[in-house]
C-alpha positions as a Markdown table, in Angstrom:
| # | Residue | x | y | z |
|---|---|---|---|---|
| 1 | Met | 0.0 | 0.1 | 0.0 |
| 2 | Ser | 1.1 | 3.4 | -1.2 |
| 3 | Phe | 2.1 | 6.2 | 1.3 |
| 4 | Leu | -0.9 | 8.3 | -0.4 |
| 5 | Ser | -3.5 | 5.2 | 0.2 |
| 6 | Arg | -2.4 | 4.6 | 3.9 |
| 7 | Ser | -2.7 | 8.8 | 4.2 |
| 8 | Ile | -6.5 | 8.6 | 2.8 |
| 9 | Leu | -7.0 | 5.1 | 5.5 |
| 10 | Phe | -5.7 | 7.1 | 8.2 |
| 11 | Ile | -7.7 | 9.8 | 7.7 |
| 12 | Cys | -11.2 | 8.0 | 6.8 |
| 13 | Leu | -10.8 | 5.9 | 10.2 |
| 14 | Met | -10.0 | 9.4 | 11.9 |
| 15 | Ala | -12.9 | 10.8 | 10.5 |
| 16 | Val | -15.0 | 7.6 | 11.4 |
| 17 | Phe | -13.5 | 7.9 | 14.7 |
| 18 | Ala | -14.8 | 12.0 | 15.3 |
| 19 | Leu | -18.1 | 10.8 | 14.5 |
| 20 | Thr | -18.9 | 7.9 | 16.7 |
| 21 | Ala | -16.6 | 8.4 | 19.6 |
| 22 | Pro | -19.4 | 11.6 | 20.5 |
| 23 | Leu | -22.1 | 8.8 | 19.6 |
| 24 | Val | -20.9 | 6.3 | 21.7 |
| 25 | Ser | -20.2 | 8.7 | 24.4 |
| 26 | Phe | -23.9 | 10.1 | 24.0 |
| 27 | Tyr | -25.5 | 6.8 | 24.4 |
| 28 | Met | -23.0 | 5.2 | 27.1 |
| 29 | Gln | -24.5 | 8.5 | 29.5 |
| 30 | Gly | -27.8 | 7.0 | 29.0 |
| 31 | Trp | -28.7 | 9.5 | 26.2 |
| 32 | Arg | -31.4 | 8.2 | 23.5 |
| 33 | Ile | -33.6 | 9.4 | 20.4 |
| 34 | Asp | -37.4 | 9.3 | 21.3 |
| 35 | Phe | -38.8 | 8.7 | 18.2 |
| 36 | Glu | -41.9 | 9.0 | 19.1 |
| 37 | Ala | -41.4 | 12.3 | 21.0 |
| 38 | Lys | -39.1 | 13.4 | 18.6 |
| 39 | Lys | -36.7 | 14.7 | 21.0 |
| 40 | Ile | -33.9 | 13.4 | 22.9 |
| 41 | Val | -33.8 | 11.9 | 26.1 |
| 42 | Lys | -32.1 | 10.3 | 29.1 |
| 43 | Thr | -33.1 | 6.8 | 29.6 |
| 44 | Gly | -34.4 | 5.5 | 33.1 |
| 45 | Gly | -34.9 | 1.9 | 34.8 |
| 46 | Leu | -36.9 | -0.4 | 36.8 |
| 47 | Tyr | -36.2 | -2.7 | 39.8 |
| 48 | Phe | -38.4 | -5.2 | 40.6 |
| 49 | Lys | -38.8 | -7.8 | 43.9 |
| 50 | Ile | -41.3 | -10.7 | 43.2 |
| 51 | Leu | -42.2 | -13.6 | 44.7 |
| 52 | Pro | -42.0 | -16.8 | 43.9 |
| 53 | Arg | -39.0 | -16.2 | 42.5 |
| 54 | Asp | -37.8 | -16.9 | 39.1 |
| 55 | Ala | -40.7 | -15.0 | 37.4 |
| 56 | Gln | -40.5 | -14.2 | 34.0 |
| 57 | Ile | -40.8 | -10.2 | 33.3 |
| 58 | Ala | -42.2 | -8.8 | 30.0 |
| 59 | Val | -41.6 | -4.7 | 29.0 |
| 60 | Asp | -43.4 | -3.7 | 26.1 |
| 61 | Asn | -44.2 | -6.9 | 24.9 |
| 62 | Lys | -40.5 | -7.8 | 24.2 |
| 63 | Glu | -38.5 | -10.7 | 25.3 |
| 64 | Pro | -39.1 | -11.7 | 28.6 |
| 65 | Val | -36.2 | -11.6 | 31.5 |
| 66 | Lys | -36.1 | -13.6 | 34.9 |
| 67 | Thr | -35.9 | -12.8 | 38.1 |
| 68 | Asp | -32.9 | -14.1 | 39.9 |
| 69 | Phe | -33.6 | -17.2 | 41.9 |
| 70 | Leu | -31.9 | -16.0 | 45.4 |
| 71 | Phe | -33.8 | -12.9 | 45.9 |
| 72 | Gly | -36.6 | -12.5 | 43.0 |
| 73 | Thr | -35.3 | -9.4 | 42.0 |
| 74 | Lys | -34.1 | -7.8 | 38.4 |
| 75 | Phe | -33.0 | -3.9 | 37.6 |
| 76 | Ile | -34.0 | -3.2 | 33.4 |
| 77 | Asp | -32.4 | -0.2 | 32.6 |
| 78 | Asn | -31.8 | 2.0 | 29.3 |
| 79 | Leu | -35.8 | 2.7 | 29.5 |
| 80 | Leu | -37.5 | 5.2 | 27.6 |
| 81 | Pro | -38.9 | 8.1 | 29.8 |
| 82 | Lys | -42.5 | 7.2 | 29.1 |
| 83 | Glu | -45.6 | 4.5 | 30.5 |
| 84 | His | -44.4 | 1.0 | 29.8 |
| 85 | Thr | -46.5 | -1.9 | 29.8 |
| 86 | Leu | -45.7 | -4.5 | 32.3 |
| 87 | Ser | -46.3 | -8.3 | 32.6 |
| 88 | Val | -45.0 | -10.9 | 35.2 |
| 89 | Glu | -46.2 | -14.4 | 34.6 |
| 90 | Lys | -44.9 | -17.8 | 36.1 |
| 91 | Ser | -46.2 | -21.0 | 35.2 |
| 92 | Gly | -49.2 | -22.2 | 37.4 |
| 93 | Tyr | -49.9 | -18.6 | 38.6 |
| 94 | Trp | -52.2 | -15.8 | 37.9 |
| 95 | Thr | -50.7 | -13.1 | 35.6 |
| 96 | Trp | -49.7 | -9.6 | 37.1 |
| 97 | Gln | -50.0 | -6.5 | 34.6 |
| 98 | Lys | -49.4 | -2.8 | 35.0 |
| 99 | Asn | -48.7 | 0.2 | 33.2 |
| 100 | Ile | -45.8 | 1.9 | 35.0 |
| 101 | Lys | -44.5 | 5.3 | 34.2 |
| 102 | Val | -40.5 | 5.7 | 34.0 |
| 103 | Arg | -39.0 | 9.1 | 34.0 |
| 104 | Glu | -35.6 | 10.4 | 33.1 |
| 105 | Glu | -32.6 | 9.4 | 35.6 |
| 106 | Gln | -34.8 | 7.5 | 37.9 |
| 107 | Val | -35.8 | 4.3 | 38.7 |
| 108 | Ala | -39.3 | 3.0 | 39.1 |
| 109 | Glu | -39.9 | 0.7 | 41.6 |
| 110 | Val | -41.7 | -2.7 | 41.7 |
| 111 | Lys | -40.9 | -4.3 | 44.4 |
| 112 | Asn | -43.9 | -5.8 | 46.4 |
| 113 | Ile | -45.5 | -8.2 | 43.6 |
| 114 | Leu | -47.0 | -11.4 | 44.7 |
| 115 | Leu | -48.2 | -13.7 | 42.4 |
| 116 | Val | -51.1 | -16.1 | 43.3 |
| 117 | Pro | -51.0 | -19.3 | 42.5 |
| 118 | Lys | -54.1 | -21.2 | 40.0 |
| 119 | Asp | -53.9 | -24.2 | 41.8 |
| 120 | Ile | -55.2 | -23.4 | 45.1 |
| 121 | Lys | -56.9 | -26.2 | 47.0 |
| 122 | Phe | -58.9 | -26.1 | 50.0 |
| 123 | Thr | -59.3 | -28.7 | 52.8 |
| 124 | Ile | -62.1 | -29.6 | 55.2 |
| 125 | Leu | -60.7 | -29.4 | 58.5 |
| 126 | Ala | -64.6 | -29.5 | 60.6 |
| 127 | Lys | -68.1 | -29.8 | 59.4 |
| 128 | Asn | -69.9 | -28.2 | 62.1 |
| 129 | Ala | -67.8 | -25.3 | 63.0 |
| 130 | Ala | -68.7 | -21.5 | 64.5 |
| 131 | Glu | -67.0 | -18.4 | 66.0 |
| 132 | Leu | -63.7 | -18.7 | 64.0 |
| 133 | Trp | -61.0 | -16.9 | 65.4 |
| 134 | Ala | -56.9 | -17.2 | 66.1 |
| 135 | Asp | -53.8 | -16.1 | 67.3 |
| 136 | Asn | -50.1 | -15.7 | 65.8 |
| 137 | Gln | -49.7 | -19.9 | 65.4 |
| 138 | Lys | -53.2 | -21.8 | 66.0 |
| 139 | Ile | -56.8 | -21.8 | 64.7 |
| 140 | Phe | -59.6 | -21.9 | 67.2 |
| 141 | Phe | -63.4 | -22.5 | 66.8 |
| 142 | Lys | -66.4 | -23.7 | 68.8 |
| 143 | Glu | -69.0 | -26.3 | 67.5 |
| 144 | Ala | -72.1 | -25.1 | 65.7 |
| 145 | Thr | -75.4 | -26.2 | 67.5 |
| 146 | Ser | -79.3 | -25.4 | 67.0 |
| 147 | Ala | -80.7 | -27.9 | 69.2 |
| 148 | Ile | -81.4 | -26.9 | 72.7 |
| 149 | Ala | -80.3 | -30.2 | 74.3 |
| 150 | Asp | -76.6 | -29.8 | 72.8 |
| 151 | Lys | -76.1 | -26.7 | 74.2 |
| 152 | Gly | -73.2 | -27.6 | 76.4 |
| 153 | Lys | -71.5 | -28.6 | 73.2 |
| 154 | Ser | -71.3 | -25.0 | 72.6 |
| 155 | Gln | -69.0 | -24.5 | 75.2 |
| 156 | Ile | -66.2 | -26.7 | 74.0 |
| 157 | Leu | -63.1 | -25.5 | 72.6 |
| 158 | Tyr | -61.7 | -26.8 | 69.2 |
| 159 | Thr | -57.9 | -25.8 | 68.8 |
| 160 | Phe | -55.9 | -26.7 | 65.0 |
| 161 | Asp | -52.4 | -26.7 | 65.6 |
| 162 | Pro | -51.4 | -26.4 | 61.9 |
| 163 | Gln | -47.6 | -27.4 | 62.5 |
| 164 | Thr | -49.1 | -31.1 | 63.8 |
| 165 | Ser | -52.2 | -30.6 | 61.6 |
| 166 | Ser | -54.1 | -31.7 | 64.7 |
| 167 | Ile | -57.4 | -30.6 | 66.0 |
| 168 | Thr | -57.8 | -31.1 | 70.0 |
| 169 | Tyr | -60.5 | -29.8 | 72.4 |
| 170 | Ser | -61.1 | -28.7 | 76.0 |
| 171 | Val | -63.8 | -27.5 | 78.1 |
| 172 | Pro | -63.0 | -24.4 | 79.4 |
| 173 | Lys | -63.3 | -24.4 | 83.1 |
| 174 | Ala | -65.0 | -22.1 | 85.2 |
| 175 | Gln | -63.6 | -18.2 | 85.0 |
| 176 | Pro | -62.1 | -16.9 | 88.4 |
| 177 | Pro | -64.2 | -14.1 | 89.5 |
| 178 | Ala | -62.9 | -11.1 | 87.6 |
| 179 | Lys | -61.4 | -8.2 | 88.9 |
| 180 | Lys | -63.9 | -5.9 | 90.7 |
| 181 | Glu | -63.8 | -2.5 | 88.1 |
| 182 | Leu | -63.5 | 1.2 | 89.3 |
| 183 | Pro | -66.8 | 2.6 | 90.2 |
| 184 | Leu | -66.3 | 5.4 | 87.7 |
| 185 | Leu | -66.6 | 2.7 | 84.9 |
| 186 | Leu | -69.5 | 0.8 | 86.1 |
| 187 | Ser | -71.3 | 4.4 | 87.2 |
| 188 | Ser | -74.6 | 4.8 | 85.1 |
| 189 | Gln | -73.0 | 8.0 | 83.9 |
| 190 | Thr | -70.4 | 6.0 | 81.9 |
| 191 | Val | -71.7 | 5.0 | 78.7 |
| 192 | Phe | -68.6 | 3.2 | 77.8 |
| 193 | Tyr | -64.9 | 2.6 | 78.6 |
| 194 | Gln | -61.8 | 0.7 | 77.2 |
| 195 | Lys | -57.9 | 0.1 | 78.2 |
| 196 | Gln | -55.0 | 0.7 | 76.5 |
| 197 | Gly | -52.1 | -0.4 | 78.2 |
| 198 | Asn | -51.9 | 2.1 | 81.2 |
| 199 | Asp | -54.7 | 4.4 | 80.3 |
| 200 | Ile | -58.1 | 4.5 | 80.4 |
| 201 | Tyr | -60.8 | 6.1 | 77.6 |
| 202 | Tyr | -64.1 | 6.3 | 78.9 |
| 203 | Leu | -67.3 | 7.9 | 77.0 |
| 204 | Asp | -69.8 | 9.8 | 79.8 |
| 205 | His | -73.2 | 10.0 | 79.2 |
| 206 | Leu | -72.9 | 13.4 | 78.1 |
| 207 | Gly | -70.7 | 13.1 | 75.3 |
| 208 | Trp | -67.4 | 13.3 | 76.5 |
| 209 | Leu | -64.4 | 11.5 | 76.0 |
| 210 | Tyr | -61.8 | 11.4 | 78.6 |
| 211 | Lys | -58.4 | 9.8 | 79.2 |
| 212 | Thr | -57.4 | 8.7 | 83.2 |
| 213 | Asp | -55.2 | 5.9 | 84.7 |
| 214 | Glu | -56.3 | 3.6 | 87.6 |
| 215 | Ser | -55.5 | 6.5 | 90.0 |
| 216 | Leu | -58.1 | 8.3 | 88.4 |
| 217 | Glu | -56.6 | 11.4 | 89.9 |
| 218 | Gln | -56.2 | 13.5 | 86.9 |
| 219 | Lys | -58.3 | 13.0 | 83.9 |
| 220 | Thr | -57.7 | 14.6 | 80.3 |
| 221 | Lys | -60.7 | 15.7 | 78.2 |
| 222 | Ile | -60.2 | 14.5 | 74.6 |
| 223 | Asn | -63.2 | 16.0 | 72.5 |
| 224 | Glu | -64.1 | 19.6 | 72.2 |
| 225 | Ala | -67.5 | 18.8 | 70.5 |
| 226 | Ala | -69.9 | 16.3 | 72.3 |
| 227 | Ile | -71.0 | 13.4 | 71.0 |
| 228 | Ala | -74.3 | 12.3 | 70.2 |
| 229 | Ile | -74.6 | 9.5 | 72.7 |
| 230 | Ile | -76.9 | 6.7 | 71.5 |
| 231 | Pro | -78.2 | 4.2 | 73.8 |
| 232 | Lys | -77.0 | 1.0 | 73.8 |
| 233 | Ala | -74.9 | 1.2 | 70.8 |
| 234 | Lys | -71.8 | -0.8 | 70.0 |
| 235 | Tyr | -68.4 | 1.5 | 70.7 |
| 236 | Glu | -64.9 | 1.0 | 70.5 |
| 237 | Leu | -61.2 | 3.3 | 70.3 |
| 238 | Trp | -58.4 | 2.5 | 68.1 |
| 239 | Leu | -55.3 | 4.5 | 68.9 |
| 240 | Phe | -52.3 | 4.7 | 65.6 |
| 241 | Asp | -50.0 | 7.7 | 66.2 |
| 242 | Ala | -52.0 | 10.4 | 65.0 |
| 243 | Phe | -55.2 | 8.7 | 64.3 |
| 244 | Phe | -57.5 | 8.6 | 66.7 |
| 245 | Phe | -60.8 | 6.5 | 65.9 |
| 246 | Leu | -64.1 | 6.2 | 67.8 |
| 247 | Arg | -66.9 | 3.4 | 66.4 |
| 248 | Gln | -70.5 | 4.0 | 67.1 |
| 249 | Asn | -72.5 | 1.1 | 66.0 |
| 250 | Asn | -71.3 | 1.1 | 62.2 |
| 251 | Thr | -70.0 | 4.7 | 61.7 |
| 252 | Leu | -66.5 | 5.2 | 62.3 |
| 253 | Tyr | -65.4 | 9.3 | 63.7 |
| 254 | Leu | -61.7 | 10.5 | 63.4 |
| 255 | Leu | -60.8 | 13.3 | 65.8 |
| 256 | Asn | -59.4 | 16.0 | 64.1 |
| 257 | Pro | -56.2 | 16.8 | 66.0 |
| 258 | Asn | -56.5 | 20.4 | 65.9 |
| 259 | Ser | -60.1 | 21.2 | 66.4 |
| 260 | Lys | -60.2 | 18.2 | 68.7 |
| 261 | Val | -63.7 | 17.2 | 67.0 |
| 262 | Phe | -64.9 | 13.7 | 66.3 |
| 263 | Glu | -65.6 | 13.9 | 62.6 |
| 264 | Lys | -67.3 | 11.2 | 60.2 |
| 265 | Phe | -64.7 | 9.2 | 58.6 |
| 266 | Phe | -66.8 | 6.5 | 57.2 |
| 267 | Glu | -70.1 | 4.4 | 57.0 |
| 268 | Pro | -71.2 | 1.7 | 57.3 |
| 269 | Leu | -68.5 | 0.7 | 58.8 |
| 270 | Ser | -68.3 | -3.5 | 59.0 |
| 271 | Glu | -64.8 | -4.2 | 60.4 |
| 272 | Ile | -61.0 | -2.9 | 60.8 |
| 273 | Glu | -57.9 | -4.4 | 59.9 |
| 274 | Ile | -54.2 | -3.3 | 61.0 |
| 275 | Ser | -51.7 | -4.2 | 58.1 |
| 276 | Pro | -48.5 | -6.6 | 59.4 |
| 277 | Asp | -46.1 | -4.0 | 59.2 |
| 278 | Gly | -48.6 | -1.6 | 61.3 |
| 279 | Gln | -48.2 | 1.2 | 58.8 |
| 280 | Lys | -52.0 | 0.6 | 57.2 |
| 281 | Met | -55.7 | 0.4 | 57.9 |
| 282 | Leu | -57.8 | -1.8 | 56.3 |
| 283 | Tyr | -61.8 | -1.2 | 56.6 |
| 284 | Phe | -64.8 | -2.1 | 54.6 |
| 285 | Ser | -68.4 | -1.9 | 54.8 |
| 286 | Asp | -70.7 | -4.4 | 52.7 |
| 287 | Ser | -69.9 | -3.1 | 49.6 |
| 288 | Glu | -66.5 | -1.2 | 49.4 |
| 289 | Ile | -63.0 | -2.2 | 50.6 |
| 290 | Arg | -60.6 | 0.9 | 51.4 |
| 291 | Ile | -56.7 | 1.5 | 52.5 |
| 292 | Leu | -55.8 | 4.1 | 55.0 |
| 293 | Phe | -52.3 | 5.0 | 55.3 |
| 294 | Leu | -51.1 | 6.0 | 58.9 |
| 295 | Lys | -47.8 | 6.8 | 58.3 |
| 296 | Asp | -45.7 | 7.9 | 55.2 |
| 297 | Asn | -44.7 | 4.9 | 52.5 |
| 298 | Glu | -41.3 | 5.3 | 51.5 |
| 299 | Asp | -41.9 | 2.5 | 48.8 |
| 300 | Glu | -43.2 | 3.2 | 45.7 |
| 301 | Pro | -45.8 | 3.8 | 45.3 |
| 302 | Leu | -45.2 | 6.7 | 47.6 |
| 303 | Lys | -47.9 | 7.7 | 49.9 |
| 304 | Lys | -48.6 | 10.4 | 52.9 |
| 305 | Ala | -49.8 | 9.3 | 56.3 |
| 306 | Gly | -53.7 | 9.8 | 55.9 |
| 307 | Asp | -53.8 | 9.1 | 52.3 |
| 308 | Lys | -56.6 | 6.3 | 51.0 |
| 309 | Ile | -57.5 | 4.0 | 48.4 |
| 310 | Met | -60.4 | 2.5 | 47.1 |
| 311 | Ile | -59.8 | -0.7 | 46.6 |
| 312 | Val | -63.0 | -2.3 | 45.1 |
| 313 | Arg | -66.9 | -1.0 | 45.1 |
| 314 | Leu | -69.3 | -4.3 | 44.3 |
| 315 | Ser | -72.9 | -4.6 | 44.1 |
| 316 | Asp | -72.3 | -7.7 | 45.8 |
| 317 | Lys | -71.9 | -8.3 | 49.9 |
| 318 | Ile | -68.8 | -8.1 | 50.9 |
| 319 | Thr | -68.7 | -10.5 | 54.4 |
| 320 | Asp | -65.2 | -10.5 | 55.2 |
| 321 | Ala | -61.8 | -8.9 | 54.4 |
| 322 | Val | -58.2 | -9.6 | 56.1 |
| 323 | Trp | -54.1 | -8.7 | 55.1 |
| 324 | Leu | -52.5 | -11.5 | 53.1 |
| 325 | Asn | -49.2 | -9.4 | 53.4 |
| 326 | Ser | -48.6 | -5.4 | 54.0 |
| 327 | Ser | -49.3 | -5.2 | 50.2 |
| 328 | Tyr | -52.2 | -7.9 | 49.6 |
| 329 | Ile | -55.7 | -8.5 | 50.9 |
| 330 | Ile | -58.0 | -11.0 | 50.8 |
| 331 | Phe | -61.6 | -10.6 | 50.7 |
| 332 | Ser | -64.8 | -12.5 | 50.1 |
| 333 | Ala | -67.6 | -10.9 | 48.2 |
| 334 | Gly | -70.4 | -12.6 | 46.0 |
| 335 | Gly | -69.5 | -16.3 | 46.5 |
| 336 | Lys | -66.2 | -16.1 | 45.5 |
| 337 | Ile | -63.0 | -15.1 | 47.6 |
| 338 | Lys | -60.4 | -12.8 | 45.9 |
| 339 | Val | -56.9 | -11.5 | 46.2 |
| 340 | Ala | -56.2 | -7.9 | 45.5 |
| 341 | Glu | -53.2 | -5.7 | 45.9 |
| 342 | Ile | -52.9 | -2.1 | 47.1 |
| 343 | Asp | -50.6 | -0.8 | 44.3 |
| 344 | Asp | -53.2 | 1.8 | 43.0 |
| 345 | Arg | -50.7 | 2.7 | 40.0 |
| 346 | Asp | -52.7 | 2.5 | 36.8 |
| 347 | Lys | -55.7 | -0.6 | 37.7 |
| 348 | Ile | -55.3 | -2.8 | 41.2 |
| 349 | Asn | -54.5 | -6.2 | 40.2 |
| 350 | Ile | -57.5 | -8.6 | 41.5 |
| 351 | Val | -58.0 | -12.6 | 40.6 |
| 352 | Ala | -60.5 | -15.2 | 41.9 |
| 353 | Met | -58.9 | -17.7 | 44.4 |
| 354 | Thr | -61.5 | -20.0 | 44.7 |
| 355 | Asp | -65.4 | -20.0 | 44.5 |
| 356 | Leu | -66.4 | -21.1 | 48.0 |
| 357 | Pro | -68.9 | -18.6 | 50.0 |
| 358 | Ala | -67.0 | -17.1 | 53.6 |
| 359 | Lys | -68.3 | -15.6 | 56.3 |
| 360 | Lys | -65.1 | -15.5 | 58.1 |
| 361 | Leu | -61.6 | -15.8 | 56.9 |
| 362 | Ile | -57.9 | -15.8 | 58.7 |
| 363 | Phe | -54.8 | -15.6 | 57.0 |
| 364 | Leu | -52.1 | -17.3 | 59.7 |
| 365 | Ser | -48.5 | -16.1 | 58.1 |
| 366 | Ser | -46.9 | -18.7 | 60.2 |
| 367 | Asp | -47.9 | -21.3 | 57.6 |
| 368 | Lys | -49.1 | -19.1 | 54.6 |
| 369 | Lys | -52.5 | -20.7 | 54.4 |
| 370 | Leu | -56.0 | -19.5 | 54.5 |
| 371 | Tyr | -58.6 | -20.7 | 56.6 |
| 372 | Leu | -62.1 | -19.8 | 56.0 |
| 373 | Leu | -65.8 | -20.7 | 57.2 |
| 374 | Ser | -68.0 | -21.2 | 55.0 |
| 375 | Glu | -71.6 | -22.1 | 56.5 |
| 376 | Thr | -70.4 | -24.2 | 59.2 |
| 377 | Thr | -67.5 | -25.6 | 57.6 |
| 378 | Leu | -64.2 | -25.0 | 58.4 |
| 379 | Tyr | -61.6 | -25.3 | 55.4 |
| 380 | Ser | -58.1 | -24.7 | 55.2 |
| 381 | Ser | -55.8 | -23.8 | 51.7 |
| 382 | Asp | -52.9 | -25.1 | 50.4 |
| 383 | Lys | -49.9 | -22.5 | 50.9 |
| 384 | Ile | -50.8 | -18.9 | 49.2 |
| 385 | Ile | -47.4 | -17.4 | 49.5 |
| 386 | Arg | -45.0 | -19.9 | 47.9 |
């Protein structure tokens, strides 16, 4: 090759380098051309954490990628700043789908995905059960009876131990005499009282709520406007940091921290359930399920204390709702049991788990199974979280 040819080749290579080097640097720094928006943008990313592990993630219907088998996580980068369609799948599980917006130079988190198994089976534990409840480890129930002659059976307490899969029973012993309550609490002027640790809260017949202790030496008035007393009403208190709730029959009131007035928060209330992490409150009626954030949620979707989410509104009657974990709930409505997430970005994913009607649900985190009472039959599910 002549000197002139080499010189021309060298100049051409230098020209190519001069042209491509900025483009490579441009690409390495995360810059892309968004042809739809017709502008140059910086990319963002998505971070996933999914149960069960080894799930398949597809972004915008492209070739799926797997989460790692140890932690169920996956980071996907170099995504244009726009809304992306996400799909998470695993054989034998219901598909999770959602549209999530990615922003420039930011990572959107989708950390609490739980795929629900399709093949959950339910086993009968007892066929004549009633009054179902639980602690953190065991299930308790009594025997349902309508015959007067069998009245004594209703006093038998049955215990199901998931660790041994056994049911034992016992006849409760006579209770020792109850500790005599303070005269003030038994007074006809006291409508309701409730103990919270060392504190005692009591509502008098004029509608004033007070806080005191067993010494009764000092008392503090809670509300600055009297509550209208309803004779023989059901009253209950819930205290969560800045939130002070009072239930009166099926009406839930929240104390305004500034005016010290109980304001109507929700009705008609069926029940309240606090999430396992203590940061969220599930409350529901016959037709609605909602979530209240008791503390700031630092994981996406970001929420402030006091933010509320409507999970579902139905024409079918909601008979019960409980937490599955701190990001998912289980509820019974219209003869079906369903699982719903609380991530309200885009649509809320809800899947039907079984067609069994249930009047009472209990999820035990210790064995990751659902226990339900359908009429008088007690069922136990397979593991839901796998």
